[in-house]
C-alpha positions in Angstrom: -131.5 9.8 1.7 -134.4 9.5 -0.7 -136.9 9.3 2.2 -135.4 12.4 3.8 -135.6 14.2 0.4 -139.2 13.2 0.0 -140.0 14.4 3.5 -138.4 17.7 2.8 -140.2 18.0 -0.5 -143.6 17.2 1.1 -142.9 19.7 3.8 -141.9 22.4 1.3 -145.0 21.6 -0.8 -147.2 22.0 2.3 -145.5 25.3 3.1 -145.9 26.6 -0.4 -149.6 25.8 -0.4 -150.1 27.7 2.8 -147.7 30.6 2.1 -147.2 30.7 -1.7 -145.0 33.9 -1.6 -142.5 32.7 0.9 -139.6 32.9 -1.5 -140.5 36.4 -2.7 -141.0 37.4 0.9 -137.4 36.5 1.4 -136.4 38.7 -1.6 -138.3 41.5 0.1 -136.5 41.0 3.4 -133.2 40.9 1.5 -134.1 44.2 -0.1 -134.8 45.7 3.3 -131.3 44.5 4.4 -129.8 46.0 1.3 -131.7 49.3 1.9 -130.2 49.6 5.3 -126.7 48.9 4.0 -127.2 51.4 1.1 -128.4 54.2 3.5 -125.4 53.7 5.7 -122.7 53.4 3.0 -124.1 55.4 0.2 -126.2 58.2 1.9 -125.0 58.7 5.4 -121.3 58.0 4.8 -119.7 61.0 3.2 -116.0 60.1 2.8 -113.7 61.4 0.1 -116.0 60.2 -2.7 -119.3 61.8 -1.5 -122.0 61.0 -4.0 -124.6 63.3 -5.5 -128.3 62.1 -5.5 -127.7 60.9 -9.1 -124.6 59.0 -8.1 -126.4 57.3 -5.3 -129.2 56.3 -7.6 -126.6 54.9 -10.1 -124.7 52.9 -7.5 -127.9 51.5 -6.0 -129.1 50.4 -9.4 -125.8 48.7 -10.3 -125.3 46.9 -7.0 -129.0 45.8 -6.7 -128.9 44.5 -10.3 -125.6 42.6 -9.8 -126.5 41.1 -6.3 -130.0 40.0 -6.9 -129.4 38.8 -10.5 -126.6 36.6 -9.2 -128.8 35.3 -6.4 -131.7 34.5 -8.8 -129.4 32.8 -11.2 -127.8 30.9 -8.4 -131.2 29.8 -7.2 -130.6 31.2 -3.8 -134.3 31.9 -3.4 -135.3 28.3 -4.4 -133.6 26.8 -1.3 -135.5 25.7 1.8 -133.5 27.5 4.4 -135.0 25.8 7.4 -133.0 22.7 6.3 -130.1 24.7 5.0 -126.7 23.1 5.7 -123.3 24.6 5.1 -123.7 24.1 1.4 -126.6 26.6 1.3 -124.5 29.3 3.0 -121.5 28.5 0.7 -123.7 29.0 -2.3 -124.9 32.4 -1.1 -121.2 33.4 -0.4 -120.3 32.2 -3.9 -123.1 34.0 -5.7 -122.4 37.3 -3.9 -118.7 37.0 -4.8 -119.7 36.7 -8.4 -122.0 39.7 -7.9 -119.1 41.8 -6.6 -116.9 40.9 -9.6 -119.8 41.9 -11.9 -120.4 45.1 -9.9 -116.7 46.0 -10.2 -116.7 45.4 -13.9 -119.7 47.5 -14.6 -118.4 50.2 -12.4 -115.3 50.5 -14.5 -117.1 50.2 -17.9 -120.1 52.4 -17.4 -120.1 56.2 -17.3 -121.3 56.5 -13.7 -120.2 58.5 -10.7 -117.3 56.4 -9.2 -116.8 55.2 -5.6 -113.7 53.6 -4.1 -113.0 49.8 -4.3 -113.2 49.6 -0.5 -116.6 51.2 -0.4 -117.9 48.8 -3.1 -116.5 45.8 -1.2 -118.1 47.1 2.0 -121.5 47.4 0.4 -121.4 43.8 -0.9 -119.8 42.3 2.2 -122.1 44.1 4.7 -125.2 43.1 2.6 -124.0 39.5 2.6 -123.5 39.5 6.3 -127.0 40.8 6.8 -128.4 38.2 4.5 -126.6 35.4 6.3 -127.7 36.7 9.7 -131.3 36.9 8.4 -131.3 33.2 7.3 -129.6 32.0 10.5 -132.1 33.8 12.6 -135.0 32.3 10.6 -133.5 28.8 11.0 -132.9 29.3 14.7 -136.5 30.4 15.2 -137.9 27.5 13.2 -135.9 24.9 15.2 -136.1 26.4 18.7 -139.6 27.9 18.6 -142.2 26.2 20.7 -145.1 26.8 23.1 -143.4 25.4 26.2 -140.7 28.0 27.2 -140.8 31.8 27.2 -138.0 32.0 24.7 -139.7 29.3 22.5 -142.9 31.3 22.5 -141.2 34.5 21.5 -139.3 32.8 18.7 -142.5 31.1 17.5 -144.4 34.3 17.5 -141.7 36.2 15.6 -141.4 33.3 13.0 -145.1 33.3 12.4 -145.2 37.1 12.2 -142.4 37.5 9.7 -142.7 34.3 7.6 -146.3 33.1 8.0 -145.3 29.6 9.1 -145.4 27.8 12.4 -142.3 26.8 14.3 -140.6 23.5 13.4 -141.4 22.2 16.8 -145.2 22.4 16.3 -145.4 18.6 16.3 -143.0 18.3 19.3 -145.9 17.5 21.6 -146.4 14.2 19.7 -142.7 13.5 19.5 -140.7 11.3 22.0 -138.3 13.5 24.0 -134.9 11.9 24.4 -131.6 12.6 26.1 -128.5 11.6 24.2 -125.6 10.2 26.1 -122.5 11.5 24.3 -122.1 14.9 22.8 -119.3 13.7 20.5 -119.4 13.2 16.7 -121.8 10.3 16.8 -124.2 11.9 19.3 -124.2 15.3 17.4 -124.8 13.6 14.1 -127.8 11.8 15.6 -129.2 15.1 17.0 -128.8 16.8 13.6 -130.6 14.0 11.9 -133.5 14.2 14.3 -133.7 18.0 14.1 -133.5 18.1 10.3 -136.2 15.5 9.8 -139.6 17.1 10.4 -141.1 13.6 10.4 -138.7 12.1 13.0 -140.5 10.4 15.9 -137.9 11.8 18.4 -136.8 15.2 19.5 -133.5 15.7 21.5 -133.9 17.6 24.7 -130.3 17.4 26.1 -126.9 15.8 25.8 -125.3 14.0 28.8 -121.5 14.1 28.6 -118.4 14.0 30.9 -116.3 16.3 28.7 -115.8 19.5 30.8 -115.2 21.6 27.6 -118.7 20.7 26.4 -120.7 20.7 29.7 -122.7 23.9 30.2 -122.7 24.8 26.6 -125.3 24.4 23.8 -125.0 22.3 20.6 -127.7 23.2 18.0 -129.6 24.8 20.8 -129.5 21.6 22.9 -127.9 21.9 26.4 -125.0 19.7 27.4 -125.3 18.4 31.0 -122.8 16.5 33.1 -123.9 13.2 34.6 -124.4 14.8 38.0 -126.6 17.6 36.4 -128.7 15.0 34.6 -130.8 14.2 37.7 -134.1 12.4 37.3 -135.9 15.6 38.5 -134.2 17.6 35.8 -134.9 15.0 33.1 -138.5 15.0 34.2 -138.7 18.8 33.9 -137.5 18.4 30.3 -140.1 15.6 29.8 -137.3 13.2 28.7 -138.9 9.8 28.0 -136.1 7.8 26.5 -132.3 7.7 26.8 -130.1 7.1 23.7 -126.5 5.8 24.0 -124.4 7.4 21.3 -120.8 6.6 22.4 -119.7 3.5 20.6 -116.3 3.4 22.4 -117.7 3.6 25.9 -116.1 1.3 28.4 -118.2 -1.8 29.0 -118.4 -1.4 32.8 -119.4 2.2 32.4 -122.1 1.3 29.9 -123.4 -1.3 32.2 -123.6 1.1 35.1 -125.4 3.7 33.1 -127.7 1.1 31.6 -128.7 -0.2 35.0 -129.1 3.3 36.4 -131.5 4.5 33.8 -133.3 1.2 33.3 -134.1 0.9 37.0 -135.5 4.5 36.8 -138.0 3.3 34.2 -136.5 4.9 31.1 -136.7 3.1 27.8 -133.1 2.8 26.4 -131.9 2.8 22.8 -128.5 2.8 21.1 -127.3 4.6 18.0 -124.8 2.4 16.4 -124.1 -0.4 13.8 -126.1 -3.6 14.2 -124.5 -6.1 16.6 -123.9 -8.5 13.8 -122.3 -6.0 11.5 -122.9 -6.5 7.8 -120.6 -5.2 5.1 -121.7 -1.7 4.1 -124.0 -1.3 7.0 -124.7 2.1 8.6 -125.4 3.4 12.1 -129.0 3.5 13.0 -131.2 4.0 16.1 -132.2 0.7 17.5 -133.0 -1.2 20.7 -130.1 -2.7 22.8 -129.3 -6.2 21.6 -128.9 -8.9 24.2 -125.4 -9.4 22.9 -124.6 -5.8 24.2 -126.2 -6.6 27.6 -123.3 -9.0 28.4 -121.3 -5.7 28.5 -118.1 -7.4 27.5 -115.3 -5.2 26.2 -115.4 -5.5 22.3 -112.3 -7.2 21.0 -110.3 -6.1 18.0 -108.0 -9.0 17.2 -107.1 -8.6 13.5 -103.5 -7.6 12.8 -101.2 -6.9 9.9 -99.6 -10.4 10.0 -103.0 -12.0 9.7 -104.1 -9.7 6.9 -100.8 -10.3 5.0 -101.2 -14.1 5.3 -104.6 -14.2 3.5 -103.8 -11.6 0.9 -103.8 -12.9 -2.7 -104.7 -16.4 -1.5 -107.4 -18.7 -2.8 -109.5 -19.6 0.2 -112.3 -22.2 0.4 -114.7 -21.9 3.3 -117.0 -24.9 3.9 -120.3 -24.0 5.5 -119.7 -20.5 4.2 -123.3 -19.5 4.3 -123.7 -20.3 8.0 -123.3 -18.0 11.0 -119.6 -18.4 11.5 -118.8 -19.2 7.8 -120.5 -16.1 6.5 -118.6 -13.9 9.0 -115.3 -15.6 8.0 -116.2 -14.5 4.5 -116.8 -10.9 5.6 -113.5 -10.8 7.5 -111.6 -12.4 4.7 -113.0 -10.0 2.1 -111.3 -7.1 3.9 -107.9 -8.9 3.5 -107.8 -8.8 -0.3 -107.7 -12.5 -1.1 -107.2 -13.7 -4.6 -110.5 -15.7 -4.5 -113.1 -16.7 -1.9 -115.0 -19.9 -2.6 -118.2 -20.3 -0.5 -119.2 -24.0 -0.3 -122.4 -24.9 1.4 -125.3 -27.3 1.1 -127.8 -24.7 2.0 -128.1 -22.3 -1.0 -130.0 -19.5 0.6 -127.3 -18.7 3.2 -124.6 -18.8 0.6 -126.7 -16.6 -1.7 -127.3 -14.0 1.0 -123.6 -13.6 1.9 -122.7 -13.5 -1.8 -125.2 -10.6 -2.4 -124.0 -8.8 0.7 -120.4 -8.9 -0.4 -121.2 -8.1 -4.0 -122.9 -4.9 -2.8 -120.0 -4.0 -0.5 -117.0 -4.9 -2.8 -118.4 -5.1 -6.4 -116.0 -6.5 -8.9 -113.0 -6.0 -6.7 -113.7 -9.3 -4.9 -113.6 -12.6 -6.8 -116.3 -14.6 -5.1 -117.5 -18.0 -6.1 -120.4 -20.2 -4.8 -120.4 -24.0 -4.9 -123.4 -25.9 -3.6 -122.6 -29.3 -2.3 -122.1 -31.4 0.8 -118.7 -32.2 2.3 -119.9 -35.8 2.5 -120.2 -35.9 -1.3 -116.6 -36.9 -2.2 -116.9 -36.6 -6.0 -118.5 -33.1 -5.8 -115.7 -32.0 -3.5 -113.2 -33.3 -5.9 -114.7 -31.2 -8.7 -114.4 -28.1 -6.5 -110.7 -28.8 -5.7 -109.9 -29.6 -9.3 -111.6 -26.4 -10.5 -110.1 -23.9 -8.0 -107.1 -25.6 -6.4 -107.7 -23.7 -3.1 -104.6 -22.9 -1.0 -106.4 -22.5 2.3 -109.3 -24.5 3.4 -111.4 -23.5 6.4 -113.9 -26.2 7.5 -116.8 -24.5 9.2 -119.4 -27.0 7.9 -120.9 -29.2 10.6 -124.0 -30.4 12.3 -123.9 -28.4 15.6 -127.3 -28.8 17.3 -126.7 -30.9 20.4 -130.2 -32.4 21.1 -130.9 -33.1 17.4 -127.6 -34.9 16.9 -128.4 -37.2 19.9 -131.1 -38.7 17.8 -129.3 -38.5 14.5 -126.0 -40.0 15.4 -125.3 -41.6 12.0 -125.9 -38.3 10.2 -123.7 -36.4 12.7 -120.8 -38.9 12.1 -121.2 -38.8 8.3 -121.2 -35.0 8.1 -118.8 -34.0 10.8 -116.3 -36.9 10.8 -116.4 -38.3 7.3 -116.8 -34.9 5.8 -113.7 -33.7 7.6 -111.8 -36.8 6.5 -112.8 -36.1 2.8 -111.5 -32.6 3.1 -108.2 -33.7 4.7 -107.6 -36.3 2.0 -108.4 -33.9 -0.9 -106.1 -31.2 0.7 -103.2 -33.7 0.5 -104.2 -34.9 -3.0 -104.4 -31.3 -4.5 -101.5 -29.8 -2.6 -103.3 -27.3 -0.4 -101.1 -25.1 1.9 -103.2 -25.1 5.0 -106.3 -26.7 6.5 -108.1 -25.1 9.4 -110.9 -26.7 11.3 -113.5 -24.8 13.4 -114.1 -26.8 16.6 -116.1 -26.3 19.8 -115.7 -26.3 23.5 -118.2 -29.2 23.5 -115.3 -31.4 22.2 -113.6 -31.2 25.6 -114.7 -34.3 27.6 -117.8 -34.5 25.4 -121.1 -35.6 26.8 -123.0 -35.6 23.5 -122.7 -36.9 20.0 -122.1 -33.5 18.5 -119.1 -32.8 20.9 -117.8 -36.3 20.4 -117.8 -36.0 16.6 -116.0 -32.7 16.8 -113.4 -34.3 19.1 -113.0 -37.1 16.5 -112.4 -34.3 13.9 -109.7 -32.8 16.0 -108.0 -36.1 16.2 -108.2 -36.6 12.4 -106.6 -33.1 11.9 -103.9 -33.6 14.4 -103.1 -37.1 13.1 -102.8 -35.8 9.5 -100.3 -33.2 10.7 -97.9 -36.0 11.6 -97.7 -37.6 8.2 -99.2 -35.2 5.6 -97.7 -32.3 3.6 -100.4 -29.8 4.5 -100.2 -27.6 7.6 -103.2 -28.5 9.9 -104.7 -26.7 12.8 -108.0 -26.7 14.7 -109.5 -23.8 16.7 -111.9 -24.5 19.6 -114.3 -21.9 21.1 -117.7 -21.7 22.8 -121.1 -20.3 22.0 -121.4 -17.4 19.5 -123.9 -14.7 20.1 -126.5 -14.5 17.4 -125.7 -17.7 15.6 -128.5 -19.9 14.2 -128.0 -22.4 17.0 -127.7 -19.9 19.9 -130.2 -19.9 22.7 -130.8 -16.1 22.2 -133.1 -16.4 19.1 -135.2 -19.0 21.0 -135.6 -16.7 24.0 -136.6 -13.8 21.6 -139.3 -16.0 20.0 -140.6 -17.1 23.3 -140.8 -13.5 24.7 -142.5 -12.4 21.5 -145.1 -15.1 22.0 -145.8 -13.9 25.5 -143.7 -16.6 27.3 -142.9 -18.6 29.1 -139.1 -18.5 28.6 -137.7 -22.0 29.0 -134.3 -22.7 30.7 -133.3 -26.3 30.9 -131.5 -25.8 34.3 -131.0 -22.6 36.3 -127.5 -23.6 37.1 -126.3 -23.8 33.5 -123.4 -21.5 32.5 -121.9 -21.0 29.1 -119.0 -19.1 27.5 -120.0 -16.5 24.9 -118.3 -14.6 22.2 -119.6 -12.5 19.3 -119.5 -13.9 15.8 -116.9 -11.3 14.5 -114.6 -11.9 17.5 -114.7 -15.7 17.0 -114.2 -15.4 13.3 -111.2 -13.1 13.6 -109.6 -15.3 16.2 -110.1 -18.4 13.9 -108.4 -16.6 11.1 -105.6 -15.3 13.3 -104.9 -18.7 14.8 -104.8 -20.3 11.4 -102.3 -17.7 10.2 -99.9 -18.3 13.1 -100.2 -22.1 13.0 -97.0 -24.1 12.4 -98.6 -27.6 12.1 -100.9 -29.7 14.3 -101.9 -27.1 16.9 -105.2 -27.3 18.7 -105.9 -23.7 19.4 -108.2 -22.8 22.3 -109.8 -19.3 22.5 -110.1 -17.4 25.8 -113.9 -16.8 26.0 -113.7 -14.6 29.0 -116.0 -15.0 31.9 -118.8 -17.5 31.7 -122.5 -16.3 31.7 -125.4 -17.9 33.6 -128.1 -18.7 31.1 -130.7 -17.7 33.8 -129.2 -14.2 34.0 -129.3 -14.0 30.2 -133.0 -14.9 30.1 -133.8 -12.3 32.9 -131.9 -9.6 31.0 -133.7 -10.4 27.8 -137.1 -10.1 29.5 -136.1 -6.8 31.0 -134.9 -5.6 27.7 -138.2 -6.5 26.0 -140.2 -4.4 28.4 -142.9 -7.1 28.4 -144.4 -7.7 31.8 -145.4 -11.0 33.3 -143.0 -13.3 31.4 -142.3 -16.4 33.4 -139.1 -18.4 33.4 -139.5 -22.2 33.8 -137.1 -25.1 34.0 -137.6 -27.9 31.6 -134.7 -30.2 32.7 -131.4 -30.9 31.0 -131.7 -32.1 27.4 -130.1 -35.2 26.1 -126.3 -34.8 26.1 -126.4 -31.4 27.8 -123.8 -30.3 30.4 -124.3 -27.9 33.2 -121.1 -26.1 32.1 -118.7 -26.3 29.2 -115.0 -27.0 29.8 -113.2 -24.6 27.5 -109.8 -23.6 28.9 -109.9 -26.4 31.5 -106.6 -25.4 33.3 -104.8 -22.4 31.8 -101.5 -23.4 33.3 -101.6 -26.6 31.2 -101.9 -24.6 28.0 -99.1 -23.0 25.9 -99.4 -19.3 25.2 -99.2 -17.5 21.9 -98.4 -13.9 21.0 -102.1 -13.2 21.3 -103.3 -13.3 24.9 -106.6 -14.7 23.8 -105.2 -17.7 21.9 -103.8 -20.7 23.7 -102.5 -24.1 22.4 -103.7 -27.3 23.9 -101.0 -29.9 24.8 -102.3 -32.9 23.0 -100.6 -36.0 21.7 -101.6 -36.8 18.1 -103.0 -40.2 17.2 -101.0 -42.2 14.7 -102.2 -42.6 11.1 -102.8 -46.3 11.7 -104.8 -45.7 14.8 -106.9 -42.9 13.2 -107.7 -45.2 10.2 -108.8 -47.9 12.6 -111.1 -45.5 14.4 -112.6 -44.2 11.1 -113.2 -47.8 9.9 -115.0 -48.6 13.2 -117.3 -45.7 12.7 -117.9 -46.6 9.0 -118.9 -50.2 9.9 -121.3 -48.9 12.6 -122.8 -46.3 10.4 -123.4 -48.8 7.6 -125.9 -50.5 9.9 -128.0 -47.3 9.9 -128.6 -47.8 13.7 -128.0 -44.6 15.7 -127.5 -46.5 19.0 -124.8 -48.8 17.4 -123.2 -45.7 15.9 -123.2 -43.9 19.2 -121.6 -46.8 21.0 -118.9 -47.0 18.2 -118.3 -43.2 18.7 -117.9 -43.8 22.5 -115.3 -46.5 21.8 -113.2 -44.3 19.5 -113.4 -41.1 21.6 -112.0 -42.2 25.0 -113.1 -38.9 26.7 -116.8 -39.3 25.6 -118.7 -39.4 28.9 -122.3 -39.5 29.8 -123.9 -36.3 31.0 -124.8 -37.9 34.3 -121.1 -38.5 35.1 -120.1 -34.9 34.5 -123.1 -33.2 36.0 -123.0 -35.3 39.1 -119.5 -33.9 39.8 -120.8 -30.3 40.2 -124.4 -30.9 41.2 
């Protein structure tokens, strides 16, 4: 808002420097309007109360005094009418209403020749109508005047003749001409923003909409076309250079079809909406399409009243709360009015960022605490549990990077497995209500250390559900778009550096879900858990990483970016087994959440497995630790075994 105000002030200053009497010029035009009204209603109109020359002079003096004194006191002539919104016209209406009351009072008090109430009201009302029309015509000429169309030239000439300033479109030649898809509330607000900002880089030339009530009409002087009317030839005639999508609720298939249609024609495409990874308190803005949107999946809204009610007034501890998933869990929870949110993370910058974001959005209405420690540090965790006595614990802290964990097996086991075990034991010791673990599709028949450790965590949680007092559950899902470990940030950096874009194998497919979707489903699955469930999220259709890379290159507009295969990384699968076989899963009330049929490991057996891992990790040898992990996770396979089956 400040930048817009500054732009307006700068523009007004420039105008005042070139035409210093612009406001008094408007007073002069208002006097002309008044003179016309006075001649009609005081001179030409006879009526029952025909005035003498002296009476006419008296009524003119009274009405002029009241009307223009009220307008000057109301600072009507200090407004910049080319930017005038409804508030400017309401102010003019208000001041003239006060002027009428003053006029009526003076008429009754002073010894002047009288006229009827209706005649007085007609003088003020017709004068107000003329003043409003004058300002609307001025604003219309300023916005629509140009040197490209006959109408625009006429308006530009009249504007310069009567006001001494050039049309608002004088810089339009340098501006980027755009077509706005969507003539609804969002599209119109964007058009207003562009029209009202003289320094905007864009100028709207047309709307494209399917609403028959709008097609063929004008909005703010901008024509509304149907999709059939918006031919490339017609867009070319209007010099449209870019297409802006301004329908947030557009069907995913429809959006994809329009995107491909205009992209193939060579248009640059933008979207007017919130950021893909929505931050609390964020606003819509004009931006490039994000790769997340190019998957053209139907956005999911999975939160419900039952979930909101479950977390309300609860003390919730989120480990890894500063990470991609953890921070979004905090955002979603903050909407549910919890009693307290405790963000626990070893990386202070991430925790600080989400703390500040939520403070700005919620202020003192949200009780938010930050604790910096590792889940492997048992004594530090004990202090946190002792201090807050959390009711719900969501474990999102983990080492997740597949290739890195292949060479850091001991650390992966310490953090993922022993960290989870610490939390489970403390939940029992401090009487927590519920423990929820964030798992991964890589835990299904794992081919890498990271997946195997997460599978071990699932076994720990399920085992605890058989003998503990706390309610336990785990939720398994695939890749999240925009997360720190996602392939998308890597592709973006490679494209920015001019390529090449590296794909380990052109056959690789992955399941994708947005961070808000995954976080909402984690919270919902935790709320509906009875005890011991291993929830599996329906990730939709898998995506070929090769297609993802090609789409990102197209989106960037950079030419000559090469895609090269580098070979599968250590522990990498060609595909992830998420749902495996849907018919073998139990359904829940939510069609996107399933329950894996899995037999929990006994307490004795899980303790034996943990001890095996501790003994191996104490050697400090990653190879020994990896073999120990393979022995305690029966489904841990080599990548070669799995990839050979589908090669």
